[in-house]
DRENDO-1510 file (C-alpha; in Angstrom, 1 decimal, always signed):
<recs>
REC; n; res; u; v; w
REC; 1; VAL; +10.1; +4.1; -12.9 .
REC; 2; GLN; +10.3; +1.4; -10.3 .
REC; 3; LEU; +8.3; +0.5; -7.3 .
REC; 4; VAL; +9.6; -2.1; -4.8 .
REC; 5; GLU; +7.4; -3.4; -2.0 .
REC; 6; SER; +8.6; -5.0; +1.1 .
REC; 7; GLY; +7.5; -5.8; +4.7 .
REC; 8; GLY; +4.9; -8.5; +4.1 .
REC; 9; GLY; +4.8; -11.8; +6.0 .
REC; 10; LEU; +2.8; -14.0; +8.3 .
REC; 11; VAL; +1.1; -12.4; +11.3 .
REC; 12; GLN; -1.5; -13.5; +13.8 .
REC; 13; PRO; -4.9; -11.9; +13.9 .
REC; 14; GLY; -4.7; -8.7; +15.8 .
REC; 15; GLY; -1.1; -8.2; +14.9 .
REC; 16; SER; +0.6; -5.4; +12.9 .
REC; 17; LEU; +2.8; -5.1; +9.8 .
REC; 18; ARG; +4.3; -2.1; +8.0 .
REC; 19; LEU; +4.7; -2.3; +4.3 .
REC; 20; SER; +7.1; -0.2; +2.4 .
REC; 21; CYS; +7.1; +0.9; -1.3 .
REC; 22; ALA; +10.5; +2.3; -2.4 .
REC; 23; ALA; +10.2; +4.4; -5.5 .
REC; 24; SER; +12.7; +5.3; -8.1 .
REC; 25; GLY; +12.6; +7.3; -11.3 .
REC; 26; PHE; +10.1; +9.8; -10.0 .
REC; 27; THR; +9.2; +11.7; -6.8 .
REC; 28; VAL; +6.5; +10.2; -4.6 .
REC; 29; SER; +5.4; +13.6; -3.3 .
REC; 30; SER; +4.6; +14.8; -6.8 .
REC; 31; TYR; +1.9; +12.1; -7.4 .
REC; 32; ASP; -1.0; +10.4; -5.7 .
REC; 33; MET; +0.4; +7.1; -4.3 .
REC; 34; ASN; -1.8; +4.1; -3.8 .
REC; 35; TRP; -1.9; +0.7; -2.1 .
REC; 36; TYR; -4.0; -2.0; -3.6 .
REC; 37; ARG; -4.5; -5.6; -2.6 .
REC; 38; GLN; -5.7; -8.7; -4.2 .
REC; 39; ALA; -6.9; -11.8; -2.4 .
REC; 40; PRO; -7.2; -15.2; -4.0 .
REC; 41; GLY; -10.2; -15.4; -6.3 .
REC; 42; LYS; -11.0; -11.7; -5.9 .
REC; 43; GLU; -10.5; -8.6; -7.9 .
REC; 44; ARG; -7.7; -6.2; -7.0 .
REC; 45; GLU; -9.1; -3.4; -4.7 .
REC; 46; LEU; -7.9; +0.0; -3.7 .
REC; 47; VAL; -6.9; +0.1; +0.0 .
REC; 48; ALA; -5.4; +3.5; +0.6 .
REC; 49; THR; -4.3; +6.7; -1.3 .
REC; 50; ILE; -2.1; +9.6; -0.2 .
REC; 51; SER; -2.6; +12.7; -2.3 .
REC; 52; SER; +0.2; +14.8; -3.8 .
REC; 53; ARG; -1.8; +17.8; -2.8 .
REC; 54; GLY; -1.4; +18.4; +0.9 .
REC; 55; GLY; -0.9; +14.7; +1.7 .
REC; 56; SER; -4.6; +14.0; +2.3 .
REC; 57; THR; -5.5; +10.4; +2.7 .
REC; 58; ASN; -8.4; +8.1; +1.8 .
REC; 59; TYR; -9.1; +4.5; +2.8 .
REC; 60; ALA; -11.4; +1.7; +1.9 .
REC; 61; ASP; -14.2; +1.3; +4.4 .
REC; 62; SER; -12.8; -2.2; +5.3 .
REC; 63; VAL; -9.5; -0.8; +6.6 .
REC; 64; LYS; -10.5; +2.6; +8.0 .
REC; 65; GLY; -9.2; +3.1; +11.5 .
REC; 66; ARG; -6.8; +0.2; +11.2 .
REC; 67; PHE; -4.5; +1.1; +8.3 .
REC; 68; THR; -2.5; +4.3; +7.8 .
REC; 69; ILE; -0.8; +5.4; +4.6 .
REC; 70; SER; +2.2; +7.8; +4.8 .
REC; 71; ARG; +5.2; +8.8; +2.9 .
REC; 72; ASP; +8.8; +9.8; +3.6 .
REC; 73; ASN; +9.9; +12.3; +1.0 .
REC; 74; ALA; +13.5; +12.1; +2.0 .
REC; 75; LYS; +13.5; +8.3; +1.4 .
REC; 76; ASN; +11.1; +8.6; -1.6 .
REC; 77; THR; +9.1; +5.8; +0.1 .
REC; 78; VAL; +5.5; +5.2; +0.8 .
REC; 79; TYR; +4.3; +3.1; +3.8 .
REC; 80; LEU; +1.2; +1.3; +4.8 .
REC; 81; GLN; +1.0; +0.7; +8.5 .
REC; 82; MET; -1.5; -2.1; +9.2 .
REC; 83; ASN; -2.8; -2.7; +12.7 .
REC; 84; SER; -5.5; -5.0; +14.1 .
REC; 85; LEU; -5.0; -7.3; +11.2 .
REC; 86; LYS; -7.8; -9.7; +10.3 .
REC; 87; PRO; -7.8; -13.0; +8.3 .
REC; 88; GLU; -9.7; -11.2; +5.6 .
REC; 89; ASP; -6.8; -8.8; +5.2 .
REC; 90; THR; -4.8; -11.7; +3.7 .
REC; 91; ALA; -3.8; -10.7; +0.2 .
REC; 92; VAL; -0.9; -9.6; -2.1 .
REC; 93; TYR; -0.4; -5.9; -1.5 .
REC; 94; TYR; +0.7; -3.7; -4.4 .
REC; 95; CYS; +2.0; -0.2; -4.7 .
REC; 96; TYR; +0.6; +1.8; -7.7 .
REC; 97; VAL; +1.2; +5.2; -9.3 .
REC; 98; GLN; -0.2; +6.8; -12.4 .
REC; 99; ILE; +2.1; +9.3; -14.0 .
REC; 100; ALA; +1.1; +12.0; -16.5 .
REC; 101; GLY; -2.4; +10.6; -16.6 .
REC; 102; LEU; -1.3; +7.9; -18.9 .
REC; 103; PHE; +1.4; +5.6; -17.5 .
REC; 104; ASN; +0.5; +3.1; -14.9 .
REC; 105; TYR; +3.2; +1.5; -12.7 .
REC; 106; TRP; +2.8; -1.4; -10.3 .
REC; 107; GLY; +5.2; -3.0; -7.9 .
REC; 108; GLN; +5.8; -6.7; -7.8 .
REC; 109; GLY; +3.6; -7.1; -4.7 .
REC; 110; THR; +4.2; -8.4; -1.2 .
REC; 111; GLN; +2.3; -11.2; +0.4 .
REC; 112; VAL; +0.4; -10.6; +3.7 .
REC; 113; THR; -1.0; -13.6; +5.5 .
REC; 114; VAL; -3.1; -13.2; +8.6 .
REC; 115; SER; -3.6; -16.5; +10.3 .
REC; 116; SER; -3.3; -18.2; +13.7 .
</recs>
């Protein structure tokens, strides 16, 4: 199982980025897929989840209305579209999946910096 994030970078406040999480070794549509983030000096927090059951989504209150999680089953990839970015969105963003209720897999993370 491997998760590889990409798409991070430096963006001005109000800008947009799209993060990608390319998965291998399993099928993203079969599991709940998650994006977490960790800012300097803070705990890692759950940002968004897309369910394996019907593709329902959930978001942290801090990103509701600005971020959208989605998946492309053909590419076996999960995305996080981030709009109206704020400086407080600055963090390392991680893709995460738990398989069989036991095995936890994280990507290597991608840095997002929101600054003018």
